[in-house]
C-alpha positions, 0 to 999 in steps of 0.5 A: 264471399259477399252473397247479396239478394232478397231478405231471405238469403241468410235464413236460406244459407245459415244451415250451410255453416261448418266443415265442407269436404270433397273427396276425389281422385285427380287424373294425375294420380297414378296409384288411385289415391283419394285426395280430400280438400276441406274448407270451414264455411261461416254464414253470418248476417251483414251488420248494420252501421253504428255510430259510436262516440267515445269520450277521450277522457275514457281512453287510457294509454300505456307504454312498456319497455322491456328490460333484461335478456331477450329470448327464452329462459 
C-alpha cells in the first residue's frame, strides 16, 4: 500500500512497523472460539530515483550445465 501526503507521513507512520494481531470471535463460530489474524507491517520511505551507468566491460556472464544424476543423492 502506498500512502501519500505531507512530508510528515513517514515520521508519523514509522512506528507502526511490526506485527499486528486481531483477535475476534466470528459470528459463524458456534463454540465461541477466538480466531487470530496477523499481519506484518513495514513502513519505508520512498526511495528517490537514481541514474546508474554500468560499464559493459564490468559485467561478467557465466553459464553452467549440470551433469550426472538429478534429484537427491
